[in-house]
N, C-alpha and C positions, 0 to 999 in steps of 0.2 A: 629565618629557618634556616639552618645548617643542610648543605646538600648531602650530607651522609643520611642525617636524619630523615629526609624524604624518601631517600632511596631506601633505608632500612626499613620505614613503615610500607612500603611500597611491595618489597620483596616478602614482608610479614603476610601480606595480603594476597601474595602470588601476583602481584602486578607486572605486567607487561607492557608494552609499547601497543597502542590499540589506534589503530586508522579511525576508528568509528568514536573515539572519546575525545572530546573536546574540552578545552578549558573554560569556565566560567568567570575566571578573573581576568580584567584588563591588563595587570601588569606582569601576566604571565604569557606571551604572545608566543604563536608558533615559531617554533625552531629554539626557544627556550630550553635548556640543558633539563630545566627539570617538568617541561611542559606534560608529556604522556603519564608521567609518576602523578602529578599533582591533579592531571584531568581524570585519572583512574580512581585517584582518591576522595574527590570531590563527587565522583558519579556513585560511590559507595556509600556518602554520606560520612565519610569520616572528617574530612574538614571542609569548612563551609566560609571561611575568610572574615572580613571584618565587617560583613554587611553594606559595604559600599562598592561591592566589585571588585576589592583589592584583594589580594591574597596576603600583601605583606611580607614576602619572604625575607625581606632584609631585614626585618625588625626582630628583636628578641623577643620571645614568647614568656609570658610567666608560668610559674609552676602551676597556676589553675589553669591556664589554658593547654598546657600540655597535658596534665590530668584528662580534661575534656575527650583530648583527642585518642588518648590512650583508652578511654572508658569505651567512645565507641567503635576502637577497633578489637577490643576483646569481645562487644557484643557481636560482631562480624565473625569470632572463630579465630581471630590473627592469635599467634604464638609471639606473645608481647610479655612475657615474664618478667623480663628484667626491666620492663619499662614500669610494670605493675608495681614491682618491687618499689622502684625508687620513687612512686609517687601515690606509694599504699596512703598516707594519711591524706591526700587531696582525693582520694577515690574514696575515701571513707566519708570525708565529709561531704562527697556528691552521692552518697547513698549506695555506692557499688561494691558490691560483695566481690572481692579478689577470689572467686572460687579456684584456680588455679592455684594461687598462693595458699589458700586453706589446705587444700590435696595435699600440697608439698608438706606444711607445716604436719601434718598427717601420717606422713609417710612412714615414721617410725613411731612406735606404740611399745611403752613398757608397762608390763601387768606383772602380778605376782601372788603368793599365797603362802601363809604360814600355817604350818600343821602341828599342833603340840599333842603326842599320843604317849598313851597310857596303856602298857601291856601286862597282865599278869598271866603265867603258864603255870601250870602244875609240873612240868619237868624243869623249866628255867629260871621259875621264879618273876619276879616284876623289872621291866625297863620303863623308863619314861625319856623320851628324846623330843627335840623340837628340830623340825625341818623347816626350810624357809627356801623358797624359788623364785627368782626373778627370769620374766619371759622377754626378751626383745623381738619383736615382730619387724620387719621393713618390707614396703612393696619395692621389688625391683623394677617391673614394669607393670603393664594390664594383664598378664599371663603368669609371673614368677613372682615369688615372695621367699623370703629367707625367713627361717627363726632360728632362735638360739636361746638356751637355758641355763643359767648359774644356779647352785643348789650348795647351801650349808646345812650342815645336820651337826646339832649337838647332845650326845650324851648328858643329860642331865643327872642320872643317879651316879654317874661315876665322879668322886670329888675331885678328880685330876681336871674335870670341864673338857674333855675330849670332844674335838669336833674336827670336822672336815668339810672344805668347800672346793669343789670341781667345776668344770664347765662341762655338763653331760649332754647338751643336744646342742647341735647345728646340721640343721638341713635345708633345702629348698623344697619348694612346691612348685608345679607349673604345669603347663599344657605343651604337648607335639603333636600338632594337628588334632585329633579326635582321643589323643590320650592324656591321661592325669597322670604326673611323675611325681614321685618322692625320693629324693634321695641326700645321703648324707648320715647322720646319726640322729637316730630317732630311736621313740617308743615302738618296738614291731610288738604287733598284736596278732597273734596265730589261733586260728582257732577259739575265737570268744576268750583267748587268754586262757584256755584251759590247756595248750601245749607249751606257751610262750607268750611272757608279758614282762619284757624288760628292754633294754637298750639292746641298739644292732647299728653296725656299720654297714648298710645297702641300700638297694634300690627298689622301689616298688613301683609297678605299674598297672593301672587299670583301665578297662574300656568297656562302655556299654551304660545303659540306662535300666531298663526294664530285665534285661539279663547282663550282670556285669562279672567280666572275667579280671582277674587280679594274679599278675605274677611277681614274686620276689625272688631276689637271692643277695647275698652278703654275708658276712660276717658276724657271728654272735658273739657279744662284749661282754655279757655279765649272765648271774643266774648260777643252777643246780642243775647236774642232771637228774632226772627221775631215779637213775639206779646208781649213782655214785655223784657224793658230794665231792666239788673240786676243793682240793687246798688253796690256801690263801696264795701260795707261791707259784700255782701254776692256773692262772685264770684263763686258758685256752676254751673257748667254747666251741670252736672250731666252726666251720663254714657250712651254709644251709641254701637251698634255693626249693623252691614249691610255687605253688598256686591254689586259687580257690576260684569255685563260680557260684554264684548267688543270683538269686532272684525273689522276687514277691508275689506270692498270689492268693489277693484279695487281704486278708488279715495275715496272712500266714506267711513267714519269710523262711527261706530253706537254702541251704548253703552246703557244699562239699567240698574237701580240699586234700591237701598231700603235702608234706612238707619233709625234707630231707636232711639231716645234720649229717657233715661226715668231719672225721680227723678231731676229736672231742678227746679232750686229755692227752697224757702222755700214751694212752694205750691207741688212739688213733679209732675211737670208736664211732661206731655208724648207727646211725636211728633212723628209719623212716616210717613216718607216723600218717595214717588215714584219718579223716573225720568226715561225720557227716553231722548234720545239725537241724534242727526245726523250733519256730519260735511261733508264738499266736499271742494278740493283743485283743482283749474286749474291756471298754470300758479304763477303769483304772487298773485293770489286772493284765500281767504278762505272763506267759508260760514259756520254759523254753527247755529242750534237751537235747542232748550229744552224746554221740557213740564214736569212741577212738579205737584204734586199732594199730600198733607198733612192732615193730620189726627190726630188733637189734642185733648188732653183730659188734663181735670184737674178742670176746671168748665163750666158753663153753656155758659159765656160770651166769651170761648174761641172757642167753637162750633159755634158761629154767625160769627167768621171772614172768609174774603174770604180762600177757602182751595187749591186754584188750580193757577195755572200761567205758563208765558212762558218768555224766552230770544231769541232773534234774534240776531245775529251779524256779522259784516265782517271785515275782515283784507286786507290789501293790503301792499306787501312786509313786511319790518321790518329791524329796526338799528340795524347792528351788532359791538359789540362794539369794535372788532378787525378789522373793517373797515370803515376807514375814509369816510364820505360822503354817508352813507347809510341809507336809513330812512325808515319810515312807517308809516301806516295812520290805525285806527279803528274806527267802529261806532257800537254800541249797542242799542238796545230797550228793554226796562225792564217793565213787568206787572206780577207782584208775588204778591199772597195774602199772608196774616201774618204767614199762618201755612207752607208756602214751604220753609223756610230760618232760620237759627239758626246765622250764623256768614257770612255776605255776604261778597264776594270777591270785590265788586265793591268799589271806592273811593267815590259815590254819596250819597246823603242823603237818607237811606233805611224807615225813620219812623218807628222805632220799635214799634210794638204794633197795627198797623194796615195796613200793608202793603204800598208799594209803585209802581208806574208807572213812566215812563218817557225816556229820553234817555241819551247818552252821547258819546261825540266825541272826538279824539285825535291825536296828531302827534310825532313822535319821530325822533330825527337825531343825528348823533355821529360825536361830533365835532373835535374830536381828540381820538386817540387809548385809549380804556378803560373811555371815557368821553363820554356820553351819556345824551341829554336832552330831557324833554319830557312837552308837555302841555296838560290837559285835561281839557273838560268842560262839564258839567252835568245838564241837568234841569229834576228834578222830583218833584212830589206832592203825597200827601196821598191818598190813596185809597177810606180815610172815607171821605177826605173834599178837593176837588180840590183846594181850595182857601189856603190849609194850603202845600205851595209850598217852592221850593231853588233852587237855582241856584249856584254853585261853579264851582271856576278856581282853577285848579292846575297846579303849574309850576315846574318842579323837574331836578335836577342835580346829576347824579350818576355814581361817580368815583368807579370804580374799580381796585383792584392790587393783 
């Protein structure tokens, strides 16, 4: 056995010289350069020599013998990943699972989904699109992970086959003391999506369990004002900051929060939105309600817009992509003033600029494992002119892998 190998194994186990460790091998006498390390390895059960009281340090070991020593070191918790990788086949023949190597092999995971969507609208006719997303998740260490997402979207209606591919997510999740942290470009979800549900460049920090406090700040990167649609050449959604406090009392979930958007668009519009919400579940049924109050500033016309609103909803069961035959239903009613949302989560027509009200219903069903179909129908109208309305039908097929 080479001197460097003995010392490396001893260091991996935290071996140091000990006056109380005695070598059991006749060919490793006191005063030998490897005496202390060999004695400690033998005492730990890592090495056992050749069964004739000799260590045989001048002999060349076989790969099988080295694999045996590596397996014993692993069982003692030694950090011997490089040795485990080198002797992986021999360890497998010995029936030893190289857990650390398996963990490293799973360090990066790739998942994805493809969604075909057909939409028919009274105002805009029909569209059909195919959207694919590839997610990459990597474990940085025990406390931190990385997530990235690449998206491709194809317009199947357009004869030119228009499509766009972009890198839409890149963020880390982790812990700092008792704080949970998310930072980077991720999907921000404020007020259950009734205020904002799209990408943002920011940071989100939360603390607590029974009572949870969450604060966030960043730059909005996508979406539309509730009161002014952004032109394609001006995608500035401004900056935001805010927070929410939430808790659970039995079957009831409660939350209250505030978010302030500043410097939105060319007019540097500002909008501060308060929201309070509650939800309750019993059996397969879940009910929820939320009230919102906005305070927009930028020009006199903004102040004339409706500044409050509410959303109520119901869910029954739900489709589980892993369980064929599972299904669910939902129904929502919306009545939101233009000052109460920036990038709403609903697929309904939200009539940016004046606010909207109306309802939506939907159903989902798992046809096969990881294949879920949904059908949604919305009937909404402008809060400025009830004759300005829209009826929209959505049909989706989502495949996950």
